[in-house]
N, C-alpha and C positions, 0 to 999 in steps of 0.2 A: 763329476761328468764322465760321457760314457767314452769307454775307446773310440767309436766312431767319430766323436766331438773332438776329441783331442787328434783325433788323423786329418780335421778339418776343419779348421774355424777361422772365421773371417779373411780366408784366402791364404793362412798360414800354414802349410803343408811342411811336415817334420820331414817326410820321406825323401820329398823332391830336396829338401836341402843334403840330404844323408848322399842321394846319388851323385848332385852335382858336386859335394867335396869330395866322394870318392873318385871320381873323374880328375877334378883337378887338381887334387893333393895326393891322394893316395894312399892316404896314410889312416890309417883305424884310429890311431890314439887322437889325432886332430880333429876326425868326425864327430865320435861318440859327443863330446860336448858341442857341439851344432846341435845335435840331435836332439840330447839334452833340452838347450835353451830354447830351441823352439818349442818343447812342450811347455815350458815354465812363461814363454811368450805367451803361447795360445791359452791357458790358466789364466793369466793377469787380464786377457781380454775378456775372456768370459766373465772374471769378477768383476768387473768395469760393467758390464752389460746389466741394463735397469730393466728388471721384468715390472709386471702389472700389479703384483700383490705385493712385491718390495719398495715399489713408490706409495703404496698405501698406506704400509706397514711403517714408512720413515715419516709419511703427515703425519700420522697417528700419534707417534714419538716424539716431532720435533716443529710441527705446527704451532707459533704462537699463540693463533686467535684461539684455538682448540684449549692451550693450558690457560688462558685467560678465561674461558668457559668455566672449565675445572674449579679454577679458583675460587670462582663468583659460589660455583655450587658450595663450595667448603666451606667459603664464608658466610651465606647463608643457612647452613646448617649449624653454623656455632648459634645463630641467633634463637634455636627452638628452646634450649634450657633456661633461656635468659626471660625470653619471655613469661616462661611458666614459671618463676619465682616472684615471692613477696618483693614488695619493694625494701629498699633497705630500713630498718628503723634507726630513728631519732633518737639519738643524746643530746641533752639538756642539762646546761649547768647554770643557776639562778641565785641571784642574793638580792632577797625578798624583805621590804619592810626595814631599811634601814634609816635611820632617823637622819635630815640632813644637816643639823649642826654639827655635830661631831659624828658620825659614822660609827658609834659604838653598840657593837653587839648585844651587851650585856644591859642596856638600858630601855629597851622597848619589848614587853612578853611576844609577840608577833614577828620579829627581827629572826632570821635565818637562814643561813645558806641550802639552796638546794638542789638535788642533784635527778633527774628521771628520765625515761626511755619510753617509748611512744611506737608503736605500730600499725600502719595501715594497711588494712585488709578489704580486698578488693571484694562486691558483691560475690557471692556464691554462682559459680562459672565463668565468671570474668575472663579466669586465670586460663581457664582450658580451652578457651575459644582463642582467646590469646597465642595458647601453644600453635592448637590450629591451625590457624593465621599462618605462622611464622613454617609449621611443617609440608604447608600444600606449595608455599613458597618457595623454599626448600626443594620440593619434590617437582615443582615444575622447571627449576635452574636444572635439574638433573636430567630431564628429559631434554631440556635446551644441549646440554652437552650431548644424550645420544644423537639427538636431529644433526648435529653439528658434524659431527662422528658421520653420520651416513652422508649429508651434503660435502663433506671432504674428501670423503670416497669416492663419490660421482663426479667432481671436480677434478680430481686427481684423473680416474680414470676416462672421464671425457677428453682431458688432455693428451694425456698419454695417448689413445687411439689416435687425435689428432696426428702428434707426431710421427705415430705407424703410418698413416696415410700421407703423410708428408715425406716419409722415408721410401714408401712406396711409388710417390708419385715422382721421385727424384731417381730413381731406378728405373722408372721407367721414360723418362725425360731424358736420359742419357742412353739409353738403347736406341731410341729414337733418333737421337745425334749420330748415333755410327751410320745407323740407316739413309739417313738424310746425307752423311758426308758421302758415302756410297753412292748415291742415287746425284752428287755433285760432280764425282767421279766419271761415272757412267756419261753422267751428260756432257760433261767435257770430251772425253774420250770420242764420244759420238761426234761431237761438234770439230774435233781438228781433225778427224778423219773426211768429215762433208759428207757423216748421215746424220747428223742433229743441228738444231738451231742454238743461238746464243741465248736467246732468250729464256732456254731449258736451264740454261745453265745457271742464269741468273735467278730463273725461278728457285730452283733448288737452293739457290744460296739464301734466297730471301725467307725460306720457309724454317732453314737450319737457323738463322738469326731470330725466327721468331721463338723458336724453341728454347735456344739459349736464354731470350729474355725472359722465358719461361722460369728457368731455371733459376733465373737468378731472383725472380717473386717466389718461389717455393723457399729456396734459401730463408729468404727474408722472412717469410711468416712462420717457419721452423726456429728458427732463433727466436721469437715471440714465443711459441709456445714453450721452449726450452727454460725462457727466463720462468715463465706463469709458472709453470710446474715444478723448479726449483725453490720459488717463493714457496707455493704449495707445500712445500717437503719441509722449509725452513731451512733452508742452504742458500748459499749464497747465488746469487742470477748467475755468475759467470761459470757456475761447474759444466764439463761438456755433458752431454745424455748420450749414451749409444741403445738403442734398442734390439730385442734380438729380433730375425727375420724370420719371424712364425708362417705359419701356411695356413689358406685359409680354408677352416673348417664349416661344415655345413652347424646350423643351431638349430638346437631342439626348439619344436611348438612349447610357447608358451601356455599358461594357463588361459580360461575364460575370463572374460572382464568384470563378471559376478563374482568369481572366485577372488579373483586380487581386490576385489573391493573389499571384500570379507578380512582379508590378510590385511589390509592397510586398516581397516578398522580397530583391530585390535593390535597391530603392530608397530605403526606409526608414530613414533616420539612428539610428533607436532602435535599429535591429536590429543595424546596422551598430558601433555605441556597443557592444550585449552581445557583438558578434565580436571585437572589440576587448578589452575586459576578458577574453574569453577565454585570448584569447594573454596578455595579462599574466600571469592564474594559471598558464599553463604553464609561462611562463617561472621564474614566481618559485619554481614547482616543483624544475624542474631546478635551478634556484641552493639550493635548499634543500641538495636532493641531493649538490652540491657542494660545500658546507660539510663534508662527512666528510674529506675532503684542505686539508690545510695551506697556508695563505699561507707567503712568503717574506720573510724580509727579510737585505736586502744591506750591507754598512755599510762604510767605510775610513776609518783615522784616521793621523792623522799626527801625532808626538812631538817636539817638539824637546829640545835638551839643551843647557847650556852648558858650557864647560871645568870641569874639577875646579879645586879649590884649588890642584892642584899647576902648574896652566896645561894641562895636559895637555887633549887637544879629545877629544869622546866624539861616536860618532857618533848619529844619530835615528832613530829608529825607525819604521817601517809597519805598521801592522795590518789586518787583514782579518777580517772576522767576517760567519757565515750562520748564521742562525736562522729558525728553522718553530714554529709553533703545536702543539701538540698536542691532539688531540680527545679527550680522556681521560673527558670524560663527556658522549660521546653519547645515552646513554640518556636523559638529562632533558632536551639540547639539538639536537641534531641531528636524533635520530629524532622528536621533541615538532615541529620543525619540521616536518618533512616530513610529516607527521600531519594539523598546521595548513594545510598550501599543500593536501594535495590535498583537504582540508571546502573550502576557498576557492573551488578548481578545481571540484567537484562544484557548488557553490551557485552561481558564475558559469553554468554550464551550464544547471540548471534557472530562473534569471533569464531565460537567451533565450529557453526553450521557454514560461517564463508569458508573455513579454513578445510572443513571436512570437503566442500563442494570442490576446493581446489585441488586437493588430492585426488580425487577422484578423477578428476579433467586431465590432469597431469597424466592418471595411468593411462587412459583412453588416448590423449594424445601420442603417447610415446608407444601404445600399443600398435596403434596406426602408422607411424613411423618406421616401427619393426616391420610390419608385416610388407609394406609397400617398399622398402630396401631390400626384405629376405627374396621377395617376387623378382625384383633387377639385378640382383644376386645373380639367381637362376637362369634370368634370361641373358645377362651379358658373359654367364659362366657357358652356358650348354649353346646357345643361340648366336648371338650376334655376333662375339668376338669371333670364336671359329668361323664363319661366314667372313667377315670383315677381314681375317687372315690369307684366307683362301683368293680372297678379292686382288688384294694386295701384291700375291704370289702369280696369278695369272697376268694382273696387268704389266707386271715385271717380265714375265717371259714374255709376255707381246709385246713390248715397247722393244726389247733389246731385238726385233725383229722387225720393227717399223708397224706395226700392227697398231698399238696405242697410244694414242697421243700423251707426252710428259705430264702436260696439266692433270690428267685424269689421276695417273701415278700418283703425284703428287699428292694429288687430294683425296685420293685410298689410304694412304698411307698417314696421313692427318686423321682422316677419318677414325681409324684404326688407333692410332694415337690416343686420342678424344675417348674414345669406347674403353679403353683400358685403364684409366682415369677417372672413368666415369664407375668403371667396376669394383676400384678401388675405395672409391666413394661411398660406393652401397654397401660394398661390403662393412668400410668403417662404422656405417650410418646403423648397420645390425646390431656393432659389439657397442655401439653407444643405447641405443634404444635400449639395450639389454642393461646396461648401467642404469638406465634411466628409470624403468620400472621396477630394479630393484629396489633402489631409493626411495620410489615412490610408495612402498609396500612396507618400506621400513627394515629392508635389508630379510626378507623372509622369501622360502625357494618362491621360484614363479614358473616351474615346468610342469610340465605336465608328470 
C-alpha cells in the first residue's frame, strides 16, 4: 500500500484523527495510539477489498465445479495404462478321468490332476488403438478443464464488473438524492416566501422518492451479484464484497476480427477438445475394422498321474492349446459396428464445425459490443454529460431568479442522472466485452 493510500482510504483519514485528538485532548501520549489505530483500520479496509485478479484466482482455487472437472481428467488419465495392458491370464485347476465308482487315482491310466494357465492375445494393433482412444478421451477432458477455467474467469469477471457498475450507480443515485433534497429545500423556501408554487415542492419530493426507489432496486441487484460471485469463488453466499473505487481509463483498440479468429483457432480449448474427440472417433472406427480379425488364446496345462494299482509309474502329461474366435456373424456385428463408428466420426466432425462457428460468432458479437460501448463512453464523457451539467447549472441559476420553470429544472437534473448511469453502464460493458473477447480467443492477447 502506498503512503497516499494509507493517508486516505475509504473516508478514514488518520491525520484528521490526529488533529481532532490534539484539539480535544492535547496529550500526544494519547494521540499517537489513535493515529496508529487509524492506519491499522485503513490497512484492514484495503485487505478486505476484492480486486478482479484476486476474484479470479480465488475461483480457480476453490470453485467445486472446476475441481470436479480436474478430478474427471485425472480419473480418465488412469484409464490409459489399463487399456494398453493384456487381459489377465487365467489359472485353471482340474481333476480329469476319475472313475465314477471309487474316485481312485490309481485305477485308470488317464486319471490325473491338472493345473493350467492361459493368456488371451488381442489381434495385433487392437491394444494400441484402445490406448489411443483412452489417451484422446483424457486429452479432451484436459481441454475441458482449460475451457472451464476460461469460462469461470469470464463469469467471475462479468459478475465483478456488474457489481462495479452497481456501486457506481449507487454513488450516482445517492449524489442525486442530495441534489434533489436541495431542490426540495429551494422549492419549499420559495413557496414559503410566496415566490414559488406548492406543486414545485410536491414535484421535487416525487422525483426524490423515485430516486430512493431506484436505490432500493440497485441494492437488491447488487445482493444478487454478490451471492453469485461468492458461489463462483467457492465461498459462502453471505460473505460481504467490497470492490476498489477504480477510475475509468480508455481501453486500447483490439485486434481485427481476422486475427482474433486465427488466435481462437489455435488457442481455444473447446476446439482442441473437439479435435481430440475426432481423433478418438477415428481410433474407434479403426478398432471396429480390426474386429474382423480374430483374437488368440494360448494355454498350457500340466497333468499329474500317480502310480497304478500294480505300483508301476506313469508319465505326467503336458498339453498346449491355441484357440481363436471366429467372426461368423459379421453381418450383424462387425459390419454394424463399423457403420456405427463411421456415424460417430461424422458426428464429431460436424460438432467441431458447429463449435468453431459458435466461437467465431461469439468473437464478432463481443467485438461489436466493445466498439459500440467504447463510442458511447467517449460520447457521454466528452459531450453529453458535460452539456447536461451545464444545462442543470444554467437552469438552477435561472430558477432562483424566476426565469426557469421548476419542472424543466427537475427534468434536466433527472436527465443528467440518467446520462451518468448510462455512462457507467457503457463503461462496464466495454470491460465486459473485453472479458468476453479474451474468453472467446482462449485467453490469448487481443490487443494490437
